[in-house]
C-alpha positions as CSV (number, residue, x, y, z in Angstrom):
1,M,-20.5,-28.4,15.0
2,R,-23.0,-30.8,13.4
3,S,-23.8,-32.2,16.9
4,V,-26.7,-30.6,18.8
5,R,-24.7,-31.1,22.0
6,A,-21.7,-29.2,20.5
7,R,-23.9,-26.3,19.2
8,A,-25.7,-26.1,22.5
9,A,-22.5,-26.1,24.5
10,I,-20.8,-23.5,22.3
11,G,-24.0,-21.3,22.2
12,A,-24.3,-21.4,26.0
13,T,-20.6,-20.7,26.5
14,L,-20.7,-17.7,24.1
15,V,-23.8,-16.3,25.8
16,V,-22.3,-16.6,29.3
17,A,-19.0,-15.2,28.0
18,V,-20.7,-12.1,26.6
19,A,-22.7,-11.7,29.8
20,L,-19.7,-12.1,32.1
21,V,-17.5,-9.8,30.0
22,A,-20.2,-7.1,30.1
23,A,-20.8,-7.6,33.8
24,G,-17.1,-7.6,34.5
25,L,-16.6,-4.3,32.5
26,A,-19.5,-2.8,34.4
27,V,-18.1,-3.9,37.8
28,L,-14.6,-2.5,36.9
29,L,-16.1,0.8,35.7
30,V,-18.2,1.2,38.9
31,L,-15.3,0.2,41.1
32,R,-13.0,2.6,39.4
33,V,-15.5,5.5,39.6
34,N,-16.1,4.8,43.3
35,L,-12.4,4.7,44.1
36,I,-11.8,7.8,42.1
37,D,-14.6,9.5,43.9
38,Q,-13.0,8.6,47.2
39,A,-9.6,10.0,46.0
40,D,-11.4,13.2,44.9
41,L,-12.9,13.5,48.3
42,Q,-9.5,13.0,50.1
43,A,-7.8,15.5,47.7
44,E,-10.5,18.1,48.3
45,V,-10.4,17.7,52.0
46,A,-6.6,18.2,52.0
47,A,-6.8,21.1,49.6
48,R,-9.5,22.9,51.6
49,E,-7.6,22.3,54.8
50,V,-4.5,24.2,53.4
51,A,-6.7,26.8,51.7
52,G,-8.4,27.4,55.1
53,Q,-5.1,28.1,56.7
54,L,-4.1,30.5,53.9
55,A,-7.4,32.3,54.2
56,T,-6.8,32.9,57.9
57,G,-3.5,34.5,57.2
58,T,-1.2,31.7,58.3
59,P,2.3,32.4,57.1
60,Y,3.7,30.1,54.4
61,D,6.4,28.7,56.6
62,E,3.8,27.9,59.3
63,L,1.4,25.9,57.1
64,E,0.6,22.5,58.4
65,L,1.0,20.1,55.5
66,D,0.2,16.7,57.1
67,D,0.7,13.4,55.2
68,E,2.9,15.1,52.6
69,E,3.7,11.7,51.1
70,D,0.1,10.7,50.7
71,H,-1.2,14.2,50.0
72,P,1.5,16.3,48.2
73,V,0.6,20.0,48.1
74,Q,1.5,22.8,45.7
75,V,0.3,26.4,46.1
76,T,0.4,28.7,43.1
77,D,-0.2,32.4,42.8
78,E,-2.4,34.2,40.2
79,E,0.5,34.0,37.7
80,G,0.9,30.2,38.1
81,R,4.1,30.4,40.0
82,A,4.7,28.0,42.9
83,V,4.8,29.8,46.2
84,V,4.5,26.8,48.5
85,V,5.3,23.1,47.9
86,S,5.5,20.0,50.1
87,K,8.9,19.4,51.7
88,D,9.7,16.2,49.8
89,L,7.9,17.1,46.5
90,R,10.5,17.0,43.7
91,A,8.3,16.9,40.6
92,I,4.6,17.3,39.7
93,T,2.4,17.1,36.6
94,G,-1.3,17.6,36.2
95,T,-1.6,20.9,38.0
96,G,-0.9,23.3,35.1
97,T,2.7,23.9,36.3
98,S,5.6,21.7,36.9
99,G,7.4,24.1,39.2
100,V,8.3,22.7,42.6
101,T,10.6,25.5,43.7
102,P,8.9,28.4,45.4
103,V,9.7,31.9,44.0
104,P,12.1,33.9,46.1
105,S,9.6,36.5,47.2
106,A,7.3,33.9,48.6
107,S,9.6,31.0,49.8
108,V,8.6,28.7,52.5
109,G,9.1,30.3,55.9
110,A,8.2,33.8,54.6
111,S,5.0,35.6,55.4
112,P,3.0,37.6,52.9
113,S,4.2,41.2,52.7
114,P,1.8,43.5,54.5
115,G,1.5,45.6,51.5
116,D,1.1,42.7,49.0
117,G,-2.2,43.1,47.3
118,D,-3.2,46.0,49.5
119,D,-5.1,47.9,46.9
120,D,-8.2,49.8,47.7
121,D,-9.4,49.0,44.2
122,A,-9.0,45.2,44.6
123,D,-12.5,44.6,45.7
124,D,-13.8,46.9,42.9
125,D,-12.0,44.7,40.3
126,D,-13.4,41.5,41.7
127,D,-15.7,40.0,39.2
128,G,-17.4,37.7,41.7
129,S,-15.6,34.5,40.5
130,R,-12.9,34.7,43.2
131,P,-13.4,34.3,47.0
132,G,-13.4,37.4,49.1
133,R,-10.6,38.4,51.4
134,G,-10.0,35.7,54.1
135,E,-12.3,33.3,52.3
136,V,-12.1,29.9,50.6
137,S,-13.9,29.3,47.4
138,S,-17.2,27.5,47.9
139,D,-17.3,26.3,44.3
140,D,-16.6,22.6,43.5
141,P,-12.9,22.1,43.0
142,D,-11.4,21.3,39.7
143,F,-10.0,17.7,39.5
144,S,-7.2,16.4,37.4
145,D,-5.0,13.4,37.0
146,G,-1.2,13.7,37.3
147,T,2.0,12.4,38.8
148,A,4.1,13.5,41.7
149,T,7.6,12.5,42.7
150,V,7.8,12.5,46.5
151,D,11.0,11.5,48.3
152,G,12.3,9.9,45.0
153,T,9.2,7.9,44.3
154,T,6.9,8.7,41.4
155,A,3.2,7.7,41.6
156,D,-0.1,8.6,40.1
157,Y,-2.3,11.1,41.9
158,R,-5.7,12.7,41.7
159,F,-5.4,16.5,42.3
160,A,-8.1,18.9,43.6
161,A,-7.6,22.6,43.0
162,V,-9.2,25.0,45.6
163,E,-8.9,28.8,45.5
164,A,-8.4,30.9,48.6
165,T,-7.8,34.6,49.2
166,T,-5.6,35.8,52.0
167,P,-6.6,38.6,54.3
168,D,-4.2,40.8,52.3
169,G,-6.2,40.1,49.1
170,V,-3.8,37.6,47.5
171,T,-5.7,34.9,45.6
172,L,-3.9,31.6,45.7
173,T,-4.7,28.1,44.2
174,V,-4.1,25.1,46.4
175,Y,-3.4,21.8,44.6
176,A,-3.6,18.7,46.9
177,G,-3.2,15.2,45.7
178,A,-4.6,11.9,46.7
179,P,-2.8,8.7,45.6
180,L,-4.4,6.4,43.0
181,A,-2.3,3.4,44.0
182,A,-5.1,1.8,46.0
183,E,-7.6,2.4,43.1
184,Q,-5.1,0.9,40.6
185,E,-4.3,-2.0,42.8
186,A,-8.0,-2.8,43.4
187,V,-8.9,-2.5,39.8
188,N,-5.9,-4.7,38.8
189,T,-6.8,-7.3,41.4
190,V,-10.4,-7.5,40.3
191,R,-9.4,-7.6,36.6
192,G,-6.9,-10.3,37.3
193,A,-9.4,-12.4,39.2
194,M,-11.9,-12.0,36.4
195,L,-9.4,-12.9,33.7
196,T,-8.4,-16.0,35.8
197,G,-11.8,-17.1,36.7
198,L,-13.6,-16.4,33.4
199,P,-11.9,-19.2,31.4
200,L,-12.5,-21.7,34.3
201,L,-16.2,-20.6,34.5
202,L,-16.6,-20.9,30.8
203,V,-15.1,-24.4,30.8
204,V,-17.6,-25.4,33.6
205,V,-20.5,-23.9,31.7
206,A,-19.5,-25.7,28.5
207,G,-19.0,-29.0,30.4
208,V,-22.3,-28.8,32.3
209,T,-24.2,-27.8,29.1
210,W,-22.6,-30.7,27.2
211,L,-23.5,-33.2,29.9
212,V,-27.1,-31.9,30.4
213,T,-27.7,-31.8,26.7
214,R,-26.3,-35.3,26.3
215,R,-28.5,-36.6,29.0
216,A,-31.5,-34.9,27.6
217,L,-30.9,-36.2,24.1
218,R,-30.1,-39.7,25.1
219,P,-33.7,-40.8,24.5
220,V,-33.6,-39.2,21.1
221,E,-30.6,-41.4,20.2
222,G,-32.6,-44.4,21.3
223,I,-35.5,-43.3,19.1
224,R,-33.1,-42.8,16.2
225,R,-31.6,-46.3,16.6
226,E,-35.0,-47.9,16.8
227,M,-36.2,-46.1,13.8
228,A,-33.1,-47.1,11.8
229,A,-33.7,-50.7,12.9
230,I,-37.4,-50.5,11.8
231,T,-36.4,-49.1,8.5
232,A,-33.8,-51.8,7.9
233,S,-36.1,-54.7,9.0
234,E,-39.3,-53.2,7.6
235,D,-41.0,-54.5,10.7
236,L,-43.7,-51.8,11.4
237,A,-44.8,-53.7,14.5
238,R,-41.8,-52.5,16.4
239,R,-42.1,-49.3,18.5
240,V,-39.6,-46.7,19.7
241,P,-38.8,-46.5,23.5
242,E,-40.9,-43.9,25.3
243,P,-39.0,-42.2,28.2
244,G,-40.8,-41.9,31.5
245,S,-40.5,-38.1,31.5
246,R,-43.3,-35.8,30.5
247,D,-41.2,-33.5,28.3
248,E,-41.1,-32.8,24.6
249,I,-38.9,-35.9,23.9
250,A,-41.5,-38.1,25.5
251,A,-44.2,-36.4,23.4
252,L,-42.0,-37.0,20.3
253,A,-41.7,-40.7,21.2
254,R,-45.5,-41.1,21.7
255,T,-46.2,-39.3,18.4
256,T,-43.7,-41.4,16.6
257,N,-45.3,-44.6,17.9
258,E,-48.7,-43.3,17.0
259,T,-47.4,-42.6,13.5
260,L,-46.0,-46.1,13.3
261,T,-49.3,-47.5,14.4
262,V,-51.1,-45.6,11.6
263,L,-48.5,-46.5,9.1
264,E,-48.6,-50.2,10.1
265,A,-52.4,-50.1,9.7
266,S,-52.1,-48.4,6.4
267,V,-49.6,-50.8,5.1
268,E,-51.6,-53.8,6.3
269,R,-54.7,-52.3,4.8
270,Q,-52.8,-51.8,1.5
271,R,-51.6,-55.4,1.6
272,R,-55.0,-56.8,2.2
273,F,-56.4,-54.5,-0.5
274,V,-53.8,-55.8,-3.1
275,A,-54.4,-59.4,-2.1
276,D,-58.2,-59.1,-2.2
277,A,-58.1,-57.1,-5.4
278,S,-55.9,-59.8,-7.0
279,H,-58.3,-62.5,-5.8
280,E,-61.4,-60.6,-7.1
281,L,-59.8,-60.0,-10.4
282,R,-58.5,-63.6,-10.8
283,S,-61.9,-65.2,-10.8
284,P,-63.6,-63.2,-13.6
285,I,-60.4,-63.2,-15.7
286,A,-60.0,-66.9,-15.3
287,S,-63.7,-67.5,-16.1
288,L,-63.5,-65.2,-19.2
289,R,-60.3,-66.9,-20.4
290,T,-61.8,-70.3,-20.0
291,Q,-64.9,-69.3,-22.0
292,L,-62.8,-67.8,-24.8
293,E,-60.5,-70.9,-24.9
294,V,-63.6,-73.2,-25.1
295,A,-65.1,-70.9,-27.8
296,E,-61.9,-71.1,-29.8
297,A,-61.9,-74.9,-29.8
298,H,-65.7,-75.3,-30.0
299,P,-67.4,-72.1,-31.2
300,E,-70.8,-73.6,-30.8
301,L,-70.3,-73.8,-27.0
302,L,-69.5,-70.1,-26.6
303,D,-71.4,-68.6,-23.6
304,L,-71.7,-65.1,-24.9
305,P,-73.9,-63.8,-22.0
306,G,-71.6,-65.2,-19.5
307,A,-68.6,-63.6,-21.2
308,V,-70.3,-60.3,-21.3
309,A,-71.3,-60.6,-17.6
310,D,-67.7,-61.4,-16.6
311,T,-66.5,-58.4,-18.7
312,V,-69.0,-56.1,-17.0
313,R,-67.9,-57.4,-13.6
314,L,-64.3,-56.7,-14.5
315,Q,-65.2,-53.2,-15.7
316,V,-67.2,-52.4,-12.5
317,L,-64.4,-53.8,-10.3
318,A,-61.7,-51.8,-12.2
319,A,-63.8,-48.6,-11.8
320,D,-64.2,-49.3,-8.0
321,L,-60.4,-49.9,-7.6
322,L,-59.6,-46.8,-9.6
323,L,-61.9,-44.7,-7.4
324,L,-60.4,-46.1,-4.2
325,A,-56.9,-45.3,-5.5
326,R,-58.0,-41.7,-6.1
327,L,-59.5,-41.5,-2.7
328,D,-56.4,-42.9,-1.0
329,A,-54.3,-40.4,-3.0
330,G,-56.3,-37.6,-1.3
331,E,-58.4,-36.5,-4.2
332,K,-60.4,-33.4,-3.3
333,P,-64.2,-33.9,-3.4
334,G,-64.7,-30.4,-5.0
335,S,-66.8,-27.6,-3.9
336,A,-69.7,-27.6,-6.3
337,T,-73.2,-27.2,-4.9
338,V,-75.3,-30.4,-5.1
339,E,-79.0,-30.6,-4.4
340,L,-79.4,-34.0,-2.8
341,G,-83.2,-34.2,-3.4
342,A,-82.8,-33.8,-7.1
343,L,-79.8,-36.1,-7.2
344,V,-81.7,-38.9,-5.4
345,R,-84.7,-38.6,-7.9
346,E,-82.3,-38.6,-10.8
347,E,-80.4,-41.6,-9.6
348,V,-83.6,-43.6,-9.0
349,S,-85.1,-42.7,-12.3
350,Q,-82.0,-44.1,-14.1
351,R,-82.2,-47.5,-12.5
352,T,-84.1,-49.6,-15.0
353,G,-82.9,-53.1,-14.1
354,D,-83.9,-53.2,-10.4
355,R,-85.9,-56.2,-9.4
356,I,-87.7,-54.1,-6.7
357,A,-89.2,-50.7,-7.3
358,V,-87.6,-48.0,-5.2
359,S,-89.9,-45.7,-3.2
360,V,-88.6,-42.1,-3.0
361,E,-89.5,-39.8,-0.2
362,V,-88.3,-36.2,-0.8
363,P,-90.3,-33.3,0.6
364,Q,-91.5,-30.8,-1.9
365,G,-89.9,-27.3,-1.8
366,G,-87.1,-28.5,0.4
367,A,-83.6,-27.1,0.0
368,F,-81.1,-29.9,0.5
369,E,-77.9,-28.4,-0.9
370,V,-74.5,-29.7,0.0
371,S,-71.0,-29.0,-1.3
372,G,-68.9,-31.7,-3.0
373,S,-68.5,-33.8,-6.0
374,R,-71.8,-34.7,-7.8
375,G,-70.3,-37.8,-9.4
376,Q,-69.0,-39.2,-6.1
377,L,-72.2,-38.5,-4.2
378,S,-74.2,-40.1,-7.0
379,R,-71.9,-43.1,-6.7
380,V,-72.6,-43.3,-2.9
381,I,-76.4,-43.3,-3.4
382,G,-76.1,-45.8,-6.2
383,N,-74.0,-48.2,-4.0
384,L,-76.5,-47.9,-1.2
385,L,-79.4,-48.7,-3.5
386,D,-77.4,-51.7,-5.0
387,N,-76.8,-53.0,-1.5
388,A,-80.5,-52.6,-0.6
389,Q,-81.6,-54.4,-3.9
390,R,-79.2,-57.2,-3.1
391,H,-80.7,-57.9,0.3
392,A,-84.3,-56.7,0.1
393,E,-87.2,-59.1,0.0
394,G,-90.0,-56.9,-1.2
395,S,-89.4,-53.2,-0.6
396,V,-86.6,-50.6,-0.9
397,A,-87.1,-47.0,0.1
398,V,-84.9,-43.9,0.0
399,S,-85.8,-40.6,1.8
400,V,-84.2,-37.2,2.1
401,A,-84.7,-34.8,5.1
402,A,-83.0,-32.0,6.9
403,D,-81.1,-33.0,9.9
404,G,-79.7,-30.2,12.1
405,R,-77.0,-28.4,10.2
406,G,-76.9,-31.0,7.5
407,V,-79.0,-33.2,5.2
408,R,-79.8,-36.9,5.8
409,V,-80.3,-39.5,3.1
410,E,-81.7,-42.8,4.3
411,V,-81.9,-46.0,2.3
412,R,-84.0,-48.8,3.9
413,D,-84.9,-52.3,2.9
414,D,-87.0,-55.2,4.4
415,G,-84.2,-57.8,4.2
416,A,-82.5,-59.7,7.0
417,G,-80.6,-56.6,8.2
418,V,-77.1,-56.3,9.5
419,P,-76.1,-58.0,12.8
420,E,-75.1,-55.4,15.4
421,D,-71.6,-56.8,15.8
422,E,-71.0,-56.6,12.0
423,R,-72.2,-53.0,11.5
424,E,-68.7,-51.5,11.3
425,R,-67.0,-54.4,9.6
426,I,-69.2,-54.2,6.5
427,F,-67.6,-50.8,5.7
428,E,-64.2,-52.5,5.3
429,R,-62.9,-53.2,1.9
430,F,-63.7,-56.6,0.3
431,V,-65.8,-57.6,3.3
432,R,-68.9,-59.5,2.6
433,L,-71.1,-61.3,5.1
434,D,-71.5,-65.0,4.7
435,D,-74.9,-64.8,3.0
436,A,-73.5,-62.5,0.3
437,R,-70.3,-64.2,-0.7
438,S,-71.5,-65.9,-3.8
439,R,-70.6,-64.5,-7.1
440,D,-74.3,-64.5,-8.2
441,D,-75.2,-62.2,-5.4
442,G,-72.9,-59.7,-7.0
443,G,-70.4,-57.2,-5.6
444,A,-66.8,-57.4,-4.5
445,G,-67.3,-55.9,-1.1
446,L,-66.2,-52.4,-2.2
447,G,-69.4,-50.6,-2.5
448,L,-70.0,-49.7,1.2
449,A,-66.3,-49.0,1.7
450,I,-66.3,-46.5,-1.2
451,A,-69.5,-45.0,0.2
452,R,-68.1,-44.3,3.6
453,D,-64.8,-43.0,2.3
454,V,-66.6,-40.5,0.0
455,A,-68.9,-39.5,2.9
456,S,-65.9,-38.9,5.2
457,R,-64.1,-36.8,2.5
458,H,-67.2,-34.7,2.2
459,G,-67.2,-34.0,6.0
460,G,-70.1,-36.4,6.6
461,T,-70.9,-39.8,8.0
462,L,-72.4,-43.1,6.9
463,T,-73.9,-45.5,9.5
464,V,-76.2,-48.5,9.5
465,D,-79.0,-49.3,11.8
466,R,-82.1,-51.4,11.9
467,A,-85.0,-50.1,9.6
468,A,-88.6,-50.0,10.6
469,E,-89.3,-52.5,7.8
470,G,-87.0,-55.0,9.6
471,G,-84.0,-54.8,7.3
472,A,-81.1,-52.4,7.2
473,A,-81.3,-48.6,7.3
474,F,-78.2,-46.8,5.9
475,R,-78.0,-43.2,6.9
476,L,-75.8,-40.8,5.0
477,W,-75.4,-37.4,6.7
478,L,-73.7,-34.4,5.0
479,P,-73.2,-30.8,6.1
480,R,-75.3,-28.2,4.4
481,S,-73.6,-26.0,1.8
482,A,-72.5,-22.6,3.1
C-alpha cells in the first residue's frame, strides 16, 4: 500500500467495481421490470379473453382455455368461490383463494342458471365500480405474484385479475397467469454472467492500471536513483535524466535540473566566498600579528598607524561579511519610508576624509520617497561614493532624479571607467579589476556586490555605464514608495 502503483491499481479497481456493481444492479432491475411487464401483458390478454367469453354468456363448460399450462385460469364469483378452473390446475396461490375445485352449482360444463342474478334491482344497486351486464371491466387489472401447480409441476406465475359481468348480471373475477420462468431464467443468466465476468474484468483493470502506472512512474524512479547518487557523491554537476515526453514528469525532471543548477551555483558561490573571505582576512591578520610581535620584541619599532589601519580594515571587512551573511539569509529590507534626496545629502555631509569634494545635484522640492531600510540604502550610497573616490581623478558627482515610477540615484566620476566586458563581473563578490588589486587602493571587492544585493532586495536595480565626464556612472533605481 506504500507504493503509488499499488494505491493507483487498488483505487482504480475499487472505482470500477463500484461502477460495475451499480450498473449491473440497474441492468438487472430494468431487465426484471421489462420481463415482468411482458408477463403482465400476457396475463392480462389471457384474462380478458376469458372474461370476454363470460360477458357474452358462454357457458362455463364451453369456455376456451387455451394454453392452460402456460396460462392457468381460475374464475371466482363474488364470494370468492372458484366456479371455473383450468383442467390440469391442482393448486394455486396469489389469487386470494386456493380453491381449485368448482362449487357444485357452477361446475365446469354447467351453464349459469337463467334466474341467477335476475334481479330487477341489480342495476339499482350497482355502485358504478363493476362492469355492466355483458361487459368486461375497462379498469386496469390487479396484478399479483403467486404459484400454480399444473399437471404436477409447481412454478411461479404473474396473475392478472379482470372482472366481467354475465348477461344474467353475475359478476365474476377471472385470474389468468403468465409464467415467470423466462424472467427468472433471464435474470439468473445475466446475474451469473456478471458474477463470472466481474472478477475477471477487475483483474484486467488492476493489471492494466499497474502496468500503465509502472510505465508512467519509471522516469520518476530514474530521477530518484540519480538524486540518491548525487546526494551520496555530493557532485552537484550531475543532472537527473529528462524523459522525452511533455508531461508532468518531464516538467518535474526539468525543474529538478534547474534546481540543481541553482544549487550548484549557490554552493560554488559560497565556496568562493569562504575562500576569498579567508584570503582577505589572512592578510590584515598576518600583518597585524607581525607588527604586534615586532612591537613586543622591539617596542621602539611599533607601527601604531599601520596597526590601526589593519584593525580598521578588519573591522570594515567583518561588517561587510556580516551584512552579506544577513542578505544571503533572506533578511527583509523593511518597509520604512526613506527620502533619497535627504539621505544623499546626509551621507555626503558626513564624508570628511574624501580626497575629492563630492558635487550633489538634488532638485529642490522634489519628493523622492522609497520603501526600505534606511541603513542599507545609506550603505549602498556610501559604497558607490567610496568606489568613485577610489577611481576618480578630479571630480565626483551624485544626482537624484525621478525616473518613471521610481527614483534614480547616479554616482559619476572622471576616472578610467569600467570596460564594457567587465560591467557585470565587477558586481561579483571579491572581484577587483587589475588596477584596483593593491591593498593601498583599499576595498576587498565587496562594496559593489553588497550594493547590488541591497538594490535587488529593495525591488530595484544597479547598473554601470560610461559617464559624461569620461569615467563610470553607477545608476541605482528604486521604485517609489506606495
